[in-house]
C-alpha positions, 0 to 999 in steps of 0.5 A: 443490432445482432441477433443470435451471432456465434461467438467469435474465437481468435481462430475465426478472427484470424480468417479476417485478414484481407476480408470483412473489416474487423470492428473493435470497441473498449468498454469496462462495464456490463452495460457497455459490453451489453450495448456494443455486442448487440451492435455486432461488433467483433471485438471488446477490449478492456484496455488499460484505458479504463485507468483514463476513461473510468478512473480518472488516472492520467495514463495506462501505467497506474492501471493494476491486474486487479483493475483489469481482472475486475472490469474484465469479469464485468464485461463477460458477465454482459455475455456478449457473442464479441471476442473478450480480450483483456489487456496485460497492463504495465510491466507484467508482460516483462516479469519471468514467464512464470509470473507473466503465465500466472497474470494471464491465467488470472485474466482468462481463469478468474476474469474469462476473457477469451484472449489478452493484448500485450504491448511489445514487439521483437522483444516479448516475441519469446514470451509471448510464443510461450505463452501461445504455447501454453493456450493463452491466444494473444493479440500484439500491440506495436507501434505507439505503446501507451504502457512506455509514455513515461519513458517516452516522454510524449504520446508520438506517431510512429513509422515517420523514418525508414529506420521506424518503419522497418522496426515495426514491420521487423516487430510485425513479423516477430509477432505473427511467428510467435503465434499472434492471432492479430496485431494493433497498430496505434498512432502509425503514419499510414505509409508505414501501416500499409508495409505492415499490413503487407507484411503480415498474414494476420488481421491488422487493427488499427488506431489512428493508424490510417485505413489500410488495416484489417480492421479499427478500434476506437476508445468507447467514450471517444466515439460515443461523446462521452470523453469531457477532456482531450479527444485525439485528433484522429478519433471520429464521433458517431454520437453525442451521448454526453450531451444526452447525458447531461440533458437527462440529469438537468432535467432531473435536477429541475423535477426534483427541486420543483416537486415535479418528480417523484409527484406525477 
């Protein structure tokens, strides 16, 4: 358990390239943020995965800016020492710059996030550069970008060909040049991941991208055994919290129906 940690910042995270591995996890409420921070994670991501995990949506696409602001504010209220990063949701980063900046402004001012995460590569680098210049710390995201699932048609792994790997490297370099403090690589072939990691001087954090990255991130419900449906094959379950929750609630039902609660 972490006690009295200094608050992590984009600057301190950036210094971790090639050093102590970075531990990141998603969280969408104050309770999970509390436990994640107590465990000593470095980054809490309020991901648009809240749509799949907490809101019963089929993908991240329907997640709105208001939803992200709402859940980020809840995480921030836990007072974590971890860096709190929030996803810029579907399509928001592709509006005119003034609208993009206002979205990030809401995430940071209204919700209290320390930074934002934006899906996109070379094409979004100019926008990201302007955001960084405006004081918005940005965590880049390439490889599989779940917000693109409608046009991709499916979730798939990237870096399977020389051309795809070259594009991943180009995206990574463009995002680094734009000022991103870190890069998330999702569903990337491990050999391609190694090439990307070697091409940039900012830390890379992987999910389904192999072990060459400077850190790893998982969705908290997957890591704790709380996901009732499909779980990606790359996930390792570190607890069976779902079974414990079910056991506790079964006991509660029995106690009420047999009048053992609240009589005792």
